[in-house]
C-alpha positions in Angstrom: 71.8 -25.4 -63.4 71.4 -29.5 -62.7 71.7 -30.1 -59.0 73.6 -32.9 -57.7 71.6 -36.2 -56.8 72.3 -38.7 -54.3 74.0 -40.8 -57.1 76.0 -37.9 -58.1 77.2 -37.4 -54.3 77.8 -41.3 -53.7 80.1 -41.5 -57.0 82.0 -38.7 -56.1 82.5 -40.1 -52.6 83.4 -43.6 -53.8 86.1 -41.8 -56.2 87.6 -39.9 -53.5 87.6 -42.6 -51.2 89.0 -45.5 -53.5 91.9 -43.1 -54.3 95.1 -44.9 -52.8 96.8 -41.5 -52.6 94.3 -40.0 -50.5 92.9 -43.2 -48.9 95.1 -42.5 -45.7 93.6 -39.0 -45.2 89.8 -40.6 -45.0 87.8 -41.8 -42.2 86.6 -45.6 -43.0 83.0 -45.7 -43.6 81.1 -48.7 -43.1 78.8 -48.5 -46.5 80.6 -48.3 -49.8 79.3 -45.1 -51.7 78.8 -47.2 -54.6 76.1 -49.5 -53.0 74.3 -46.0 -52.1 74.4 -45.0 -56.0 73.4 -48.9 -57.1 70.5 -48.6 -54.6 69.3 -45.4 -55.7 69.3 -45.8 -59.6 67.9 -49.6 -58.8 64.9 -47.7 -57.0 64.7 -44.9 -59.9 64.4 -47.7 -62.6 61.8 -50.0 -60.6 59.7 -46.4 -60.1 60.2 -46.1 -64.0 59.2 -49.4 -64.8 56.1 -49.0 -62.7 55.2 -45.8 -64.4 55.8 -47.1 -67.8 53.4 -50.1 -67.1 50.5 -47.6 -66.2 51.6 -45.7 -69.2 51.3 -48.5 -71.4 47.9 -49.4 -69.8 46.8 -45.9 -70.8 47.9 -45.5 -74.3 45.9 -48.7 -75.0 42.8 -47.6 -73.3 42.3 -44.0 -73.0 42.3 -41.3 -76.1 45.9 -39.9 -75.1 45.2 -36.2 -76.2 42.4 -35.9 -73.9 43.7 -37.9 -71.0 45.3 -35.6 -68.6 46.4 -38.7 -66.4 48.2 -39.8 -69.6 50.1 -36.3 -70.4 51.2 -36.2 -66.6 52.4 -39.4 -66.5 54.4 -39.1 -70.0 56.1 -35.7 -69.0 56.7 -37.3 -65.5 58.4 -40.5 -67.0 60.3 -38.2 -69.6 61.8 -36.1 -66.4 62.6 -39.5 -64.4 64.5 -41.0 -67.4 66.7 -38.0 -68.0 68.0 -37.8 -64.3 68.2 -41.8 -64.4 70.6 -41.4 -67.8 72.3 -38.7 -66.0 73.3 -40.8 -63.1 74.0 -43.8 -65.1 76.4 -41.9 -66.9 78.0 -40.7 -63.6 78.2 -43.9 -62.3 79.9 -45.5 -65.5 82.2 -42.2 -65.5 83.5 -43.6 -61.9 83.9 -47.2 -63.3 85.8 -45.9 -66.5 88.1 -43.8 -64.1 89.1 -47.0 -62.1 89.8 -48.9 -65.3 92.1 -46.1 -66.3 94.0 -45.8 -63.0 94.2 -49.3 -61.6 97.3 -48.4 -59.7 95.3 -45.7 -57.7 92.1 -47.6 -57.1 92.1 -50.8 -54.7 89.3 -52.8 -56.4 89.4 -56.4 -57.4 88.8 -57.8 -61.4 85.6 -59.5 -60.0 84.1 -56.1 -58.4 84.7 -54.1 -61.5 83.3 -56.7 -63.7 80.1 -56.7 -61.2 79.8 -52.8 -61.8 80.2 -52.8 -65.1 77.5 -55.3 -65.6 75.1 -53.3 -63.1 75.7 -50.5 -65.4 75.0 -52.2 -68.7 71.7 -53.7 -67.2 70.7 -50.3 -65.8 71.4 -48.8 -69.6 69.4 -51.5 -71.0 66.0 -51.1 -68.8 66.6 -47.3 -69.7 66.5 -47.7 -73.6 63.6 -50.1 -73.3 61.3 -47.7 -71.8 63.1 -44.6 -73.7 62.6 -46.6 -77.1 58.9 -47.8 -76.1 57.7 -43.9 -75.4 59.7 -42.6 -78.7 58.4 -46.0 -80.7 56.4 -45.8 -83.9 53.4 -47.6 -82.4 53.1 -45.0 -79.3 53.4 -42.1 -81.8 50.8 -43.5 -84.2 48.5 -43.8 -81.5 48.9 -40.7 -80.1 48.9 -39.0 -83.4 45.4 -41.0 -84.3 44.1 -40.1 -80.9 45.2 -36.3 -81.7 42.9 -36.9 -84.9 39.9 -38.3 -83.2 39.9 -35.8 -80.6 40.1 -32.7 -83.5 37.3 -34.7 -85.4 34.9 -35.0 -82.4 35.4 -31.7 -81.3 34.4 -30.4 -84.9 31.5 -32.9 -84.6 30.3 -31.4 -81.4 30.7 -27.7 -83.0 28.5 -28.7 -85.9 26.2 -30.4 -83.7 25.9 -27.4 -81.5 25.4 -25.4 -84.6 22.5 -27.7 -85.9 20.8 -27.4 -82.6 21.5 -23.7 -82.6 19.7 -23.4 -86.2 16.9 -25.6 -85.3 16.3 -23.6 -82.4 16.4 -20.7 -84.5 14.0 -22.4 -87.1 11.7 -23.4 -84.3 11.5 -19.9 -82.9 10.8 -18.5 -86.4 8.3 -20.9 -86.9 6.5 -20.3 -83.4 6.6 -16.6 -84.5 5.0 -17.1 -87.7 2.6 -18.8 -86.1 1.9 -16.0 -83.8 1.6 -13.6 -86.5 -0.9 -15.5 -88.4 -2.8 -16.0 -85.4 -2.7 -12.4 -84.9 -3.8 -11.8 -88.3 -6.5 -14.1 -88.4 -7.9 -12.6 -85.1 -7.6 -9.2 -86.6 -9.7 -10.0 -89.4 -12.4 -11.9 -87.6 -12.6 -8.5 -85.4 -12.9 -6.4 -88.7 -15.3 -8.9 -89.9 -17.3 -8.5 -86.7 -17.3 -4.7 -86.6 -18.4 -4.7 -90.2 -21.4 -7.0 -89.7 -22.4 -4.5 -86.5 -22.1 -1.7 -89.2 -24.2 -3.6 -91.8 -26.7 -4.4 -89.2 -27.0 -0.7 -88.1 -27.3 0.5 -91.8 -30.0 -2.2 -92.4 -31.9 -1.1 -89.2 -31.4 2.5 -90.1 -33.0 1.8 -93.7 -35.8 0.0 -92.2 -36.5 2.7 -89.8 -36.6 5.3 -92.5 -38.7 3.2 -94.9 -41.2 2.9 -91.8 -41.1 6.7 -91.2 -41.7 7.3 -94.9 -44.9 4.8 -94.6 -46.2 6.5 -91.6 -46.0 9.8 -93.3 -47.7 8.9 -96.3 -50.5 7.1 -94.2 -51.1 10.3 -92.1 -51.7 12.6 -95.2 
């Protein structure tokens, strides 16, 4: 459901106020409801134009695929444009009603022309922002940003995979080095034990020969 904005309410009041048939039943008001609608539409247009300027800056200077500020601003402008378009249509319909029923509305030709010119100016301002948001330039930039963001993401994944592979390789090399050191240490221990055993055998042989010599000398 589309909730009525201040512009729509003002337009309805304007139509009711200007109808000659019911004018006598309404209390005079110091401010024309159309002026209220015009003020609100003008304020919205200025707001949209300000946001549009910032939108163009972000479009040129940032990666639109990664900039949350750009995404939020783009969505906000789109919503404002939709509401503004609806409000301008409401004002335009009220003016058309006056044109089609001049005998019921007390409005001069000059005032009617001024209001028509106001609506045209608003429509042109609206169209300018809408066209820029959906332009080929903007679409191409956003598409290129998405492509660059995707490539960057893939590159980061590849770099991370290479880093992990390098770490795995370093870990494997370190483990191999440790195993080699353990093997060398084990071999050295075995050589020491072999040397000790050889020494003991040699000592035993010498002792046996000495004993044999002593026995022969005794006899």
